[in-house]
N, C-alpha and C positions, 0 to 999 in steps of 0.2 A: 571490443566494440565500445565506443563512447556512449555514455549515458547523459541524457538531458535532465536537468533539474525538474522536479515536480513542484516543490514548495519549500519555503524557508521561513523561519521566524516563529514557529510554534503557534500557540494559541492567539497571540496578538495578530499574527498575519491572517489566521483563519477569520478572526473577527473583522479585520480590515477588509478581507475579500467579500464577506457577507455584506458589509456596509456599502462598499463601492458598487457591488454588482446588483444588489437588490434594492438599495435605497438611495443610490445616486451620489454618494460622496466617498472620498478616499482619505486615507491617513498614510503618513510616511512610516515605513517600517523602522523600528529602532535599531541602533547599532548593537550587535550582540557578539559575544565571544565565540571563537571556534576552538575546539579542543581536539587534539589528535591522540588516537589510541592505536597502539601497535604491540601485539603480544610478544613480538620478537625483539622489542627494544630492551636496552639494559635497564636494570632496576634504578629507581630514583628519578625517573623522568617527570617533568612538570606539566607536560601536555601542551606547551606553547607552540611546538612545531613538530614536524616529523622526526627531526633529529633528537628532540627531547620528549618524545611521545610517552604518554602513560601506558603501562603494560596491561592494566586491568580495566575492563569496561565498566564494571559496577563501581569501582573507585571513582572513575571519571564522572559517572552519573551522579553519585552522591555528593561530589564536590562542586558540580556545575551549578550555576545560578539558573533560575527559570529563563526560558527562551534560548538557552545555549544550543549550539550546533556541535555535534560530535561526529568526526570523520573516523571510520574504523578501517584499519588494514586487515588483511585476511588472517583468520585464526578461529579458534573455538573459545567462545566466551561463556559457556556454561549457562547457568540459570541467572536470569536478569529480572530485576524489579524496578519499575519506574513510577515515581510518585510526584513528579513535577513536569510542567509542560516543556519539553525539549524536542529537538530533532536529531535523529540518528541516521547516518548514511553509511552503508557498507560498500564493499567492492573496490577498495583502494589497495594499491601496491605498497604505499608508504612513501611515495616521492612526489605525488601530484600537487600542483598548485591550483588547479581548476577542478570544479566538481564534475564537469563533463569529460574529464580524462579517465575516470574510473571505469572498470570492467567487471561486471558481476560474475561473468562466466570464468574469468581468469583468476579472480581474487575472492574466494568464497569466505563469507563471514557467517559463522555458525552460532546459533543460539539453541539451547536445549529446552528451555521453557521461559515464558515471559508473563509477568504480571504487571498490568498497567492500571493505575488509579488516578491518572491525570492526562490531559490532552497531550498526545505524542504523535510524531510522524516518524515511522520506522520504514526505511526505504533500502532495499537491496540486501536482505538477510536470508539465510537458509536455516530452516528448522529441521534438524536431523534426528535420526533415531536416538531415543534416550530411554525408552521403556519407562517414561515418567509416570509416577503413581497418580498424579493429578491430571491437569490439562496442559497442553503445549502452550496455549495462549488463553489468558483470562483478561478481558477488557471490562473494566468498571469505571469508565470515564467518558466524558463528552469530547467530541472532536478527536477521535483516534483514527489514524491512517496507517494501514499496512499496504505498502506499494512495492511492486517488483520483488515480492517475497516468495520463497519456495518452501513448501512442506513436503519432505521427501521421506517416505517410508517411516513416518512417525507412528509410535504406538502409545496409546493413552488409555488408562483405566476409565476415564470419564470422557467428556467431549474433547475433541481436538482443539476447537476454538469455542469459547463461550463469551458472549457479551451480554451484560445484564444492566438494566436500568440506565441506559446511556442514550445520548442523542448525538448523531453525526458519527457513524461508524463506516469506514470505507475500506473495502478490499479491492485493490486496483492492480491489474496485471500480475495476479498471483497464480501460482500453480500449486494444487493440492493433489498429490498422486501417490498411490500405493500405501496410504495410511490406514490405520485401524483404530477404532474407538469403541469404548464400552466393554473392556475386558472384565470389569467388575460389576457392571450394571448396564441394562439396555439404555442407550443414549443415542442422540443424533451426532453426526460428525461435526457440523458447524451449527451453533444454535444462537439465535438472537431472542432474548427474553425481555419483554417490556422495553424495547428500544425504538427510537424514532430516527427517521432520516438515515436509513441504512442503504448503502450503495455497494453492490457487487458488480463490477464492470470489467470486461475483458479478462476474465479468469478462466483457467482450465482446471476442472475438478473431476478427476477420472480414476477409475480402478481402485477405489477405496472400499473398506470393509467395515461392517458393523456386526455386533453380536446378535442383533435382532432385526429381522426384516420388517418389523412393525415400526421401526424408526426411520427417519429420513436423513439424507445426506445434508441438505440445507433446510433448516427448521426455523421458521418465523413464528414465534409465539407471542401473541399480543403486541406485535411489532409492525412498524410501517417502513416500507423500503422499496427498492427497485433493483432488479437484476436485468442486465442487458449485455449483449456481445459476449456471452459466457457459454462455455461448454460444460455440461453436466452429463457424464457418461460413466455410470457405476452399475454394471450388471448385477441384478439380484436385489436391488434396493430402490425404494422410492427416492426420487431426486429432490423434490421440494415438498415441504409441508407448511401450510399456512393455517394456523388454528387460532381459536379464541377470537380476539378482535383484530386479527392481523389484517393489514391493508397492504397488498403486495402487487406491484406492477412488474410483469415479466415480458420482455420483448427481445427480438433479434438474437435468439439463442438456440443452440442445438442441445436438446434435452431428450434423453433416451426414451423416457416414458411420456414425453410431451407435457405441455402445460398451457392453459389458456393465456393467450397473449399474441400481440401483433408480431409477425415475423418469427414465431417460434416453430421449429421443425424438429424432426427426429430422423437423422441419418447418421450412420457410422462416420465419425469424424476422420477416419483413415489417418491415424497418427503415423508419423515416421519415427525416427529415433528420438528418445527423450521427450516425447510428447510435442515435438514440432509437428506442424501440419504437413502432410504429404502433398505431392503435386496435384493429386486428384481429390483432395479433401473438399467436401461440400461447404466447409466453413470459410473458404477463401472468398474474399471480395464482396461479401454480402452483409457485413456488419453495418451498424448505424454509424455514420460519421459524427452524429450529434453526441458529444460527450466522450468520444473515443480519444484515448491518449495519443500523443504524437510519436511515441516510441513504444516498442514492445518490451518485454521483460529483459531482453538481452541488449536493448539499445538500438535495435534495428528500426529504421524509420517507418512510420505508418502515414498514409497507406502505401502499399507496394502493389502495382497492378491496377485493376479497374476499381478497386474499392478497399475498404477496411476489412481485415479478417476478424473472425470471431475467435475468442480465446486469448491466451496470454502471448501467443506467438504470431508474428507477422511473417508469413511464408515468403521467402525470397527466391524460390525456384521459378523457372519459366512457367508462365501461365498455361493451364490446361482448361479448355472449355468445360463448364459445369452444366450437366443436364439434371434439372431438378427431379427428385422423386415425387411420387404421388403425395407424400406427406409434407412436401415442402410448400410453404406459403410465402411467396415473395413479399417483401416489405412494401408498404404503401408509399406514395410520394411524400417528400419531406414536409410539405405543407400540412399533411394530415397528422403529423406526429405530435404528441404532447411535448411541451417544452419542459426539459428537465432543469430544475433550479436548485438542486442540492448544493450546499446544505440548507436547511430550513426551507424545505420544499413548499410549505404552505405560507411562507412569508410571515407577516405580522410586524410587530414593532422591532426596530433595530436592536440588536443585542448591545448590552452595555460594553463600552470600550474604555478600559482604564489604561493609564500610562504603563509602559513596561517597567517592571521592578528594577531598581538599581542593582548593578552587579555586586556580588559579595566582595569583600576586600581582596580576596585572592584573585579576583578577576577584574580589578579596577581598570577603567579605560585609560588608554594612553592620553597624554596631554593634547595631541593633535590628531584626532581620529580622521580617517580618510572619508570624505563625504560620499554618500551613496550615488551610484549612477542613476540616470533617468530610468523610470520603470519601463520594463520590456514585457510585452504579453507573452506568457507561457501557458501550457496546458495544465490544468489542475482539476482532477475529477471530471465533472460534467459541464464545465464552463470555462471561459477564458478569464484570466485574472491578471492583475498587475502585481508582479513580484520583482524584487530587486534584481537587477542584472548582475549584481555582485555574485549571486548564488552560482551562476554557471560560468561566468567569464572573467571575474576579477580575482586575482590571487589574494590570499590572506583575508578571508571574509571576517568582518568584525574587528574588534580590537584585541590586542594581546598584551598581557602584563609582562614586565621584565622580571618580576619576582616569581618564585616557584608557586604554582597553583595547587600542586598535589605531588605526593610521592607514593611509590608502591611499597 
């Protein structure tokens, strides 16, 4: 199934989006290199094309300049650390020319653990069992996006995902299922600690386990954020905890133990195979269209049927009339909904925007770079943005050097 692009261009693009959407002006995205990674490639690849792809993802990350885009073919990439603003996309077979040719279900890209200390966009990766002694994901950076990612039966001695002292953290179209956290100490599954502008949208978080029922699956501590169009169904544990000075908005979600918020209900989501929504699921067709992604995690288009589905899956089965339970609270008219404006939900002064750093010598631009196409609106998080049409429809994004950029 084809995937649509979510975002491109790293921190520069995020800053440009904020500027254009919240403050009425726009900037042109810089020309940035694209690097190809394929674990099945022969040794010595320079990363300039699929034919000469780099074999090791960490090597590509370390050699890449800021704002680079990395395309990953299927494989197991082990433990990864990212300390520069870059974009990583998984789900490629290793032959594609266009971003929307990739298939996450057919070409799985596995990461065992991830540490992020700079703005990053990670789209289309699977976090798989590793019995990792620490955390599967540690985010200590502003403007970090995990989109179309899957956490499958992961086991962690600490939190599965921890974000600390960060602004602009996004979990979009992600599934977290069958995972366990806190083998060494009582912890929450996903914790945001002193974070601002957190968005959890169209995620499915179900059948996970903790060592202590006193902890929560989704924990906002001294953090500000929003959860919407999300399924939280983890029998035996509290689904959401907001403590300290937490400021949390929850809406249009199926939460097993409920939670105060518009459109929040508690009904068995009636999953089918692999946490897809069944034909009779109460989560079908009742999600908020405001801020909903245009595709689900597998690339199926949203909406299908009468409306947007809640969770990471958009059910493509023939529609079955839904009879609300007593616990179901239908959403109010769109006119009554608060306007989501993440990132930087509270507005303020425009963020500083600096020129994109010059590429390193190994990624020097070609003498005649191809000009970018006219901006095309695509979906990103909770609002429309202007992103380069190159991302989804133009082959050979960015510039490529004729010299070797890296070797394995």
